[in-house]
C-alpha positions in Angstrom: 182.1 224.7 170.2 178.5 225.2 171.1 176.4 222.2 172.0 172.7 221.8 171.5 169.9 219.4 172.6 168.2 217.7 169.6 164.5 218.7 169.3 161.5 216.5 168.5 158.0 217.6 167.6 154.6 216.0 167.5 152.0 216.1 164.8 150.6 219.6 164.5 152.7 220.9 167.3 154.8 223.6 165.7 155.9 225.4 162.5 159.0 227.6 162.0 159.2 230.8 160.0 162.1 232.6 158.5 163.0 235.0 155.7 165.5 234.5 152.9 166.5 236.6 149.9 167.0 235.7 146.3 167.2 237.4 142.9 164.7 236.5 140.1 164.2 237.9 136.7 160.7 239.4 136.6 159.6 240.7 133.2 163.2 240.8 132.2 164.4 242.8 135.2 166.7 241.2 137.8 164.7 241.8 141.0 165.8 241.1 144.6 162.9 239.5 146.5 162.3 238.5 150.1 161.4 234.8 150.4 159.1 233.7 153.2 159.8 230.2 154.4 157.3 228.2 156.5 158.1 224.6 157.7 156.0 222.2 159.6 158.3 220.7 162.2 156.8 217.1 162.3 156.3 216.4 158.6 159.0 218.8 157.3 156.5 220.1 154.8 157.7 223.4 153.3 156.0 226.4 151.9 157.9 229.1 150.1 156.5 232.5 148.8 158.2 235.6 147.4 157.4 239.2 148.4 158.8 242.6 147.5 159.7 243.3 151.2 159.5 242.0 154.7 156.8 244.3 156.1 154.1 243.1 158.5 151.4 242.8 155.9 153.8 240.6 153.8 154.4 238.3 156.9 150.7 238.1 157.5 150.0 237.2 153.9 152.7 234.5 154.1 150.9 232.9 157.0 147.5 233.2 155.3 148.8 231.5 152.1 150.8 228.9 154.1 147.6 228.0 156.0 145.7 227.6 152.7 148.5 225.6 151.1 148.9 223.2 154.0 145.2 223.0 155.0 145.9 224.5 158.4 148.7 225.7 160.8 150.2 224.2 163.9 149.5 225.2 167.5 152.8 227.1 167.8 154.9 229.3 165.5 158.6 229.7 166.1 160.3 232.9 164.9 163.4 235.0 165.1 162.9 238.3 167.0 161.6 240.0 163.9 161.0 243.7 164.5 157.7 243.5 162.6 156.6 240.7 164.9 158.3 241.4 168.3 157.8 244.9 169.7 160.0 244.4 172.7 162.3 241.7 174.0 162.0 241.1 177.7 163.9 238.8 180.2 164.3 235.2 179.1 161.4 234.2 176.8 159.3 237.3 177.7 158.2 239.2 174.5 155.8 241.9 173.6 154.3 241.1 170.2 152.8 243.4 167.6 149.1 243.6 168.3 148.1 243.1 164.6 150.3 240.0 164.5 148.7 238.7 167.7 145.3 239.2 166.0 146.5 237.0 163.1 147.8 234.3 165.6 144.5 234.4 167.5 142.5 233.9 164.2 144.6 230.9 163.2 144.8 229.6 166.8 148.6 229.4 167.2 150.9 230.7 169.9 153.9 232.7 168.6 157.2 232.0 170.2 160.4 234.0 169.6 163.7 232.3 169.8 166.4 233.1 172.4 168.8 235.6 170.7 171.7 233.9 169.0 170.1 230.4 169.4 169.5 229.4 165.8 169.1 225.8 166.8 165.6 226.6 168.1 164.4 227.0 164.5 167.2 225.1 162.8 164.9 223.3 160.4 163.7 226.4 158.6 167.2 228.0 158.6 168.5 224.9 156.8 165.5 225.1 154.4 166.5 228.7 153.4 169.8 227.4 152.1 168.6 224.2 150.5 165.7 225.9 148.7 168.1 228.5 147.3 170.0 225.6 145.7 167.0 223.5 144.7 164.5 226.2 143.5 166.4 229.4 142.7 169.5 228.0 141.0 169.9 228.7 138.1 168.1 232.1 138.3 164.4 231.9 137.6 162.6 233.9 134.9 158.9 234.8 135.2 156.6 237.5 133.9 154.9 238.3 137.2 155.3 237.7 140.9 152.0 235.7 140.9 153.4 233.3 138.3 156.6 232.9 140.3 154.7 232.1 143.5 152.5 229.5 141.7 155.7 227.9 140.5 157.2 227.9 144.0 154.1 226.3 145.5 154.1 223.5 142.9 157.8 222.9 143.4 157.2 222.6 147.2 154.7 219.8 146.5 157.0 218.1 144.1 159.9 218.2 146.5 157.7 216.7 149.3 156.4 213.9 147.1 159.9 212.9 145.9 162.0 213.4 149.1 162.4 210.8 151.8 161.5 211.9 155.3 164.7 212.2 157.5 163.2 210.3 160.4 160.7 208.0 158.8 163.0 206.6 156.1 160.4 204.3 154.6 158.1 207.2 153.8 158.2 210.5 151.9 157.7 213.9 153.4 154.4 214.1 151.5 153.2 210.8 153.1 154.1 212.1 156.6 152.4 215.4 155.8 149.2 213.6 155.0 149.4 212.0 158.5 150.0 215.4 160.1 147.2 217.3 158.2 144.3 216.1 160.5 146.2 217.7 163.5 146.5 221.1 161.9 144.3 224.0 163.0 142.1 225.2 160.1 140.0 228.3 159.7 137.4 228.5 156.9 137.8 232.3 156.6 141.0 234.1 155.7 142.3 236.7 158.1 142.1 240.3 156.9 145.9 240.7 156.6 146.2 244.4 156.3 148.0 247.2 158.1 145.9 250.3 158.7 146.7 254.0 158.5 144.7 257.2 158.4 145.4 259.9 155.8 143.6 263.0 154.5 142.7 262.9 150.8 144.0 265.7 148.6 141.8 268.0 146.7 142.7 266.0 143.6 141.0 262.9 145.2 144.2 261.1 146.0 145.7 259.5 149.1 149.4 258.8 149.5 150.9 255.5 150.8 154.6 254.9 150.7 155.3 257.6 148.1 152.6 256.4 145.7 149.1 257.7 145.1 145.7 256.1 144.9 142.4 257.7 143.9 139.1 257.6 145.7 135.6 258.9 144.9 135.6 262.7 144.5 133.1 263.4 147.2 135.8 262.3 149.7 138.4 264.9 148.6 139.9 266.7 151.6 138.4 264.2 154.1 140.2 261.8 156.4 140.1 258.1 155.2 141.5 254.8 156.3 144.2 253.2 154.1 144.3 249.4 154.4 147.6 248.1 153.0 147.5 244.4 152.0 150.4 242.5 150.5 149.0 243.0 147.0 146.3 245.6 147.3 145.4 249.0 148.8 141.9 249.5 150.0 140.6 252.9 151.0 137.7 253.0 153.5 135.6 255.5 155.5 133.4 254.6 158.4 134.2 250.9 157.9 133.0 250.9 154.2 135.5 250.3 151.5 135.4 253.1 148.9 138.2 252.0 146.5 140.5 249.1 145.8 143.8 249.3 143.9 146.6 247.0 142.9 149.4 248.0 145.2 152.3 249.9 143.7 155.9 249.4 144.8 157.8 252.1 142.9 158.1 255.8 143.7 155.7 258.6 142.6 153.4 256.2 140.8 149.7 256.7 140.5 146.7 254.4 140.4 143.6 256.4 139.3 140.2 255.0 138.7 138.3 257.0 136.0 134.9 256.5 137.7 136.1 258.4 140.8 136.4 261.6 138.7 133.3 261.3 136.4 131.1 263.6 138.6 133.7 266.4 138.3 133.6 266.4 134.5 130.3 268.2 134.5 132.0 271.3 136.0 135.5 270.7 134.6 135.2 269.1 131.2 138.5 270.6 130.0 140.2 268.2 132.4 139.7 265.5 129.8 142.6 266.9 127.8 145.3 266.7 130.5 143.7 265.0 133.5 145.9 262.2 134.8 142.9 259.8 135.2 142.0 260.2 131.5 145.5 259.9 130.1 145.2 256.2 129.3 144.2 255.9 125.6 142.8 252.4 126.1 139.9 254.0 128.0 138.5 255.8 125.1 136.7 253.1 123.2 134.2 253.3 126.1 134.5 257.0 126.8 135.1 258.3 123.3 131.6 259.8 122.7 131.6 261.3 126.2 135.0 262.8 125.7 134.2 264.4 122.3 130.9 265.8 123.6 132.4 267.4 126.7 135.4 268.8 124.9 133.2 270.4 122.3 131.2 272.2 125.0 134.4 273.2 126.9 136.1 275.0 123.9 
């Protein structure tokens, strides 16, 4: 059998991160979600958040939200050798980290440390948390309308668990009480990190840019031009020359469209007939505001 040395941590010294996976009913559909787990090693305070996938922007958002939930982060973060975080595994503890992730770590003033392969004891706290949280928070299966509602519930349950559970080392105190002692030692930033992944794409002549098989509109004057796509966990921002041109709620399906009517209004003077079948104008809920404009333009286009 393998043998390990027990670990001990000081206040604000380290947190551990890991992913789990659970199924939740979202709006009546059984949905497999990736569960980000953060655990402060001294106080055992836990933070849990659900995401559609394990991509880099999701990991960054998990750290941002954990920072805000806990009131700061520790001086060191302990991880598996996640491909989204670790670009290359060297000899011993030598690692090459993703540059965008290093920018996040620099912003929140923590040092990332990847475990030795096959040495789960180095982040055993959070690995045990993945199993215990599945039992305590995801069994029986949860039912929520939206992912945001689910995550609000998970954050509140983390607080309730901490308030009601005895700390494993300080048996006369709860996890919540020890967490209050650790909070002054956490490293806090007043401003959130801009947790996006950037890519450059050329907009189509129909004023759209593609990201992960979905399409997002931008102002028509940028049709055919190269723009920057900033993919956040929940949003897509489209920018040019450092200026954000458009913001959309992120889509996670296939061949879905997010079109903003205002991006196409200048084109209607030349192409009023597009009101009939144009994708941006296909939502009937728009027409209480645009009804008079639509009737006028269609009358002149016939």
